[in-house]
C-alpha positions as CSV (number, residue, x, y, z in Angstrom):
1,X,64.2,302.8,170.8
2,X,65.2,301.7,174.9
3,X,65.9,298.5,176.0
4,X,63.2,296.8,178.1
5,X,64.3,295.2,181.5
6,X,64.1,291.5,181.1
7,X,66.5,289.9,183.5
8,X,64.1,289.9,186.6
9,X,65.4,287.0,189.1
10,X,63.4,285.0,190.9
11,X,60.1,285.2,188.5
12,X,59.3,281.9,186.6
13,X,58.0,284.1,183.9
14,X,61.2,285.1,183.0
15,X,62.8,281.8,182.2
16,X,63.2,281.1,178.6
17,X,64.2,278.6,176.6
18,X,67.3,279.0,174.6
19,X,67.0,280.9,171.3
20,X,69.3,280.0,169.1
21,X,69.1,283.1,166.9
22,X,69.9,285.6,170.1
23,X,74.0,284.9,169.4
24,X,73.7,283.7,166.1
25,X,76.0,285.8,163.9
26,X,74.5,287.7,161.3
27,X,76.7,287.2,157.7
28,X,75.7,286.4,154.4
29,X,78.8,283.5,152.8
30,X,81.2,284.6,155.4
31,X,80.4,288.3,155.3
32,X,78.7,290.6,157.3
33,X,75.7,291.4,156.1
34,X,74.4,294.4,154.0
35,X,71.1,296.8,155.2
36,X,69.5,299.6,153.7
37,X,67.5,301.9,156.1
38,X,63.9,303.5,155.0
39,X,62.2,306.3,157.2
40,X,60.9,309.6,156.7
41,X,62.8,310.7,160.2
42,X,66.4,310.6,159.6
43,X,67.3,311.5,163.9
44,X,65.6,307.5,163.7
45,X,67.9,306.6,160.2
46,X,71.1,307.6,162.6
47,X,70.0,305.6,165.2
48,X,69.5,302.5,163.9
49,X,72.5,303.2,161.6
50,X,74.7,303.2,165.4
51,X,72.8,300.4,165.9
52,X,73.1,298.1,163.5
53,X,76.7,299.0,162.3
54,X,78.6,296.9,164.9
55,X,77.1,293.6,163.8
56,X,76.0,294.9,160.0
57,X,76.8,296.8,156.8
58,X,74.6,299.8,156.8
59,X,75.2,300.3,153.3
60,X,72.6,303.5,152.8
61,X,69.6,305.0,153.8
62,X,66.7,306.6,152.2
63,X,64.2,308.8,153.2
64,X,61.1,307.8,151.0
65,X,59.4,305.0,149.1
66,X,60.6,305.8,145.4
67,X,64.4,306.2,146.2
68,X,63.9,303.4,148.5
69,X,63.8,300.6,145.6
70,X,65.9,303.0,143.5
71,X,69.1,303.1,146.0
72,X,68.2,298.5,147.0
73,X,68.3,298.5,142.7
74,X,71.9,299.9,142.6
75,X,72.7,298.4,146.0
76,X,71.2,295.3,146.2
77,X,71.5,294.9,149.5
78,X,71.1,291.8,152.0
79,X,68.4,293.3,154.1
80,X,65.9,296.4,153.6
81,X,64.6,297.9,157.1
82,X,61.4,299.6,156.1
83,X,58.8,302.0,157.9
84,X,55.0,301.2,156.3
85,X,54.2,304.7,156.5
86,X,56.2,306.6,153.9
87,X,56.4,309.7,151.9
88,X,55.5,309.4,148.1
89,X,55.5,305.5,148.0
90,X,54.4,303.5,151.2
91,X,56.8,301.3,152.1
92,X,54.5,297.8,151.7
93,X,54.2,299.2,147.9
94,X,57.9,299.9,147.7
95,X,58.1,296.3,149.6
96,X,56.5,294.9,146.3
97,X,58.0,296.6,143.6
98,X,61.7,295.6,145.5
99,X,59.8,292.0,144.9
100,X,59.8,292.2,141.5
101,X,63.1,294.1,140.8
102,X,65.4,293.5,143.5
103,X,63.8,289.6,144.5
104,X,66.8,289.0,146.9
105,X,66.0,291.5,149.4
106,X,65.3,290.5,152.7
107,X,62.6,293.1,153.7
108,X,62.3,294.2,157.4
109,X,59.1,296.2,158.5
110,X,60.0,298.6,161.5
111,X,57.1,300.5,162.4
112,X,54.6,302.3,164.8
113,X,51.4,300.3,163.1
114,X,50.4,297.5,165.8
115,X,47.9,296.2,163.2
116,X,47.2,292.5,162.0
117,X,46.0,293.4,159.4
118,X,49.2,295.3,157.8
119,X,51.3,292.7,159.4
120,X,49.5,290.7,157.7
121,X,49.6,292.0,154.4
122,X,53.5,292.7,154.9
123,X,54.1,289.0,155.1
124,X,51.5,288.2,152.5
125,X,53.6,290.5,150.3
126,X,56.8,288.8,151.2
127,X,58.3,290.3,154.3
128,X,60.7,288.4,156.5
129,X,59.8,290.0,159.7
130,X,57.5,292.9,161.1
131,X,58.3,294.5,164.4
132,X,57.4,298.4,166.5
133,X,59.4,300.8,167.2
134,X,58.3,300.4,170.5
135,X,60.3,297.1,170.1
136,X,63.3,297.0,172.4
137,X,67.0,297.3,170.7
138,X,68.1,293.5,171.8
139,X,63.9,292.2,169.7
140,X,65.4,293.9,166.4
141,X,68.6,292.4,166.9
142,X,67.5,289.5,167.2
143,X,65.0,289.8,164.4
144,X,67.8,291.1,162.3
145,X,69.7,288.0,162.6
146,X,66.8,285.5,162.4
147,X,66.3,288.0,159.0
148,X,70.1,287.0,157.8
149,X,70.1,283.2,158.5
150,X,66.7,282.7,157.1
151,X,64.3,283.0,159.4
152,X,60.9,285.2,159.6
153,X,59.6,286.9,162.9
154,X,57.1,288.4,164.2
155,X,56.8,291.2,166.8
156,X,55.0,289.3,170.1
157,X,53.1,292.8,170.5
158,X,50.9,291.3,167.3
159,X,49.2,288.3,167.4
160,X,51.9,286.8,170.2
161,X,54.6,286.6,167.7
162,X,52.9,283.5,166.0
163,X,52.5,283.9,162.3
164,X,50.2,280.9,162.0
165,X,47.5,282.3,163.9
166,X,48.1,285.5,162.0
167,X,47.1,283.7,159.0
168,X,44.3,282.1,160.9
169,X,43.0,285.7,161.6
170,X,43.8,286.8,158.3
171,X,43.0,283.9,155.4
172,X,43.5,286.0,152.6
173,X,46.8,286.7,153.8
174,X,47.8,283.0,153.3
175,X,51.2,283.6,151.5
176,X,52.7,284.3,155.1
177,X,52.1,280.3,155.2
178,X,55.4,280.2,153.2
179,X,59.0,280.3,153.6
180,X,61.2,283.3,152.8
181,X,62.5,280.9,149.7
182,X,58.8,279.7,148.8
183,X,58.1,283.4,148.3
184,X,61.3,284.6,146.7
185,X,60.7,281.6,143.7
186,X,56.9,282.4,143.6
187,X,58.3,286.2,142.8
188,X,60.6,285.0,140.2
189,X,58.6,282.7,138.5
190,X,55.2,284.7,138.1
191,X,57.4,287.8,136.3
192,X,58.3,285.5,133.5
193,X,61.7,284.2,134.6
194,X,62.2,281.1,133.4
195,X,62.9,278.0,135.9
196,X,66.9,277.8,134.8
197,X,67.2,281.0,134.7
198,X,65.7,281.2,138.6
199,X,68.4,278.6,139.5
200,X,71.3,280.4,138.7
201,X,70.4,284.0,140.1
202,X,69.7,281.9,143.2
203,X,72.0,279.2,143.1
204,X,70.4,276.1,143.0
205,X,68.8,274.1,140.7
206,X,66.4,273.8,138.3
207,X,64.5,270.9,139.9
208,X,64.9,272.4,143.0
209,X,63.3,275.4,142.0
210,X,60.2,273.2,140.7
211,X,60.3,271.4,144.1
212,X,59.5,275.2,145.9
213,X,57.1,275.9,142.8
214,X,55.3,273.0,143.5
215,X,55.0,273.0,147.4
216,X,54.0,276.7,147.7
217,X,51.1,276.0,144.9
218,X,50.2,273.4,146.8
219,X,50.2,274.9,149.9
220,X,48.4,277.8,148.8
221,X,45.2,275.5,147.0
222,X,46.3,276.6,143.4
223,X,45.8,274.4,140.5
224,X,48.0,275.4,137.3
225,X,49.6,278.6,136.1
226,X,46.8,280.3,135.7
227,X,45.6,280.5,139.0
228,X,49.2,281.4,140.5
229,X,49.1,284.3,138.6
230,X,45.7,285.0,139.4
231,X,47.0,285.3,143.2
232,X,50.3,286.7,142.7
233,X,48.1,289.7,141.2
234,X,45.8,289.9,144.5
235,X,48.6,289.8,146.9
236,X,51.2,291.9,144.8
237,X,53.9,290.1,144.2
238,X,54.1,291.4,140.5
239,X,54.2,294.9,142.5
240,X,51.3,295.9,140.4
241,X,48.6,295.9,143.7
242,X,46.8,299.1,144.8
243,X,48.5,301.4,147.3
244,X,48.0,300.6,150.9
245,X,49.0,304.0,152.0
246,X,46.2,305.2,154.8
247,X,44.5,308.4,154.3
248,X,47.0,311.1,155.0
249,X,49.8,309.3,155.8
250,X,51.6,310.5,152.5
251,X,53.2,313.7,152.5
252,X,55.0,315.1,149.2
253,X,56.7,317.6,150.5
254,X,60.2,318.1,149.2
255,X,62.4,316.3,151.0
256,X,66.3,315.2,150.8
257,X,65.3,311.4,149.2
258,X,68.1,309.6,150.6
259,X,71.5,308.8,150.0
260,X,74.1,305.2,149.4
261,X,77.3,304.3,150.3
262,X,79.9,302.8,148.3
């Protein structure tokens, strides 16, 4: 992805406020963030590895959705960079499965699909970022830093980068209004985990888990656990929502399903 020139002097439109994430280190617990890459084009995987490795630790790659889920469960990366359209299992469906079997993995979608509905669905399923392959390398690096530090990112090419506006246009995807931590807590709870177990996994107190749960339910307008479960099924939090791959997008030809390092 070629860089876009942004440093044009004497133009007010190019004077931007400081971005706190631009120079923020992408670390987790004092170490480099571990990243898993998933795309069915191996040349792009090589390019992404070369772009990210100076700052991130790329621990593996996958070339289809099934391999992505398998490798992510084994390696437990901090972030998975995923294409929406992949063979065997779409990126969105793979992301939904990861939300259940590896809920601590943050999902960054990097795709050709400049589609508001797909972007809204990605965030509703727990995505932390959604970018286009036409985005600049600077934008990708900035988004990765934001996600590594607990933020979310929507490319300006969709809804002007405004997640709230995206939710207003697609109100059925109101899950995108929640914080990544609230989504993470809900995924673990609706999968059947007790609050104390969720608290231990996330390194927080059971009281904090309860706070995130009830705050999220209030924002979603849900009354009780029955409505929470029904909502989770509709929005794929349990990993059982129907496929979203577009007709003809799936490619079942035999191929190398990816590999992992370390």
